[in-house]
N, C-alpha and C positions, 0 to 999 in steps of 0.2 A: 441649343447647342447639346451634342451627346457628349456624355461622360465616358471615358474608357476605362472599365472595371475589368479585372480579372474574372476569368469564368469560374463556374462553381467546382469544376475538377480541379482547378489550380488552388483554390483556396483549401479545399479538402486535402490536396496532396501537401501543401505546406502545413497543415494543422497536424497532419498524422505522420509526421516524421518518426515519432516513438509513440506508439499506439497507447502503451500503458503506463503513461508519465504520472497520472493522478495514483495508479496503485503502488508506483514506486515510492512517491512521497508519504502514502499512507502507511505502506511496509517499513519505511525508515522511522515513522513516527511509532509505530509499534514496538520496533527494536529499541527504541530510546525510553519507551515506557516500560518495556521488561527490564531493562538495565536498571532504571531507577527503582523499579519494584523490588529486584534482587538485591539492590543497594539498601533499601529500606529494611529488609528481611535481616541483613548481616549486623552482627555486631560493630560497634564503632572502634572498639579497641583491638579485637582480633581480627575482624572480618569474616568470621564464621557465620554460616547460615545456621540457626538454631532449628528452625521450621523447614525440614528438608522436604517435606511432602508438597508445601506450596511452592518451593523453588523448582522442584521437578515437575509439577502441574504448570507453572509458568513456561517452562522450557519445552513442554509437550504442546500446550495451547498455542505458543508462537507460531511455529510453523504451519499450523492448520489454520491460523488467523490470516497468514501471508498469502496461502493457497486460496482461501476463501476470497480475498480483497481481489486478488488477480481474476478469479473466476467470476465474480461479480461484475467487474469492468468488461470483462470478454461478453458475459451475456447482454449488457447494457450497450456494447458496441454492435453486437450482432442483432439485435432488436432494432438498433437506429438504422443499420444497413439494409435491413428487410423492409423498412418503412419506405425507403426511397425509390 
């Protein structure tokens, strides 16, 4: 008896409804880590950040890291599509 399965194109179409879901999850995690880092830099009583250099560095690195995550996933997807 032959089993009826979905074709390869249907599986990939169903899987790639949003191509960058892993990047979105990692980016959200990076934002949460950045918020916790900034919270750790802040004083408990006043909420002021004493080491402003580290805070600015975190705020500069965050968008660069998010762009890098999306670019890496783009390159991986491009490499996988070239193999097929």
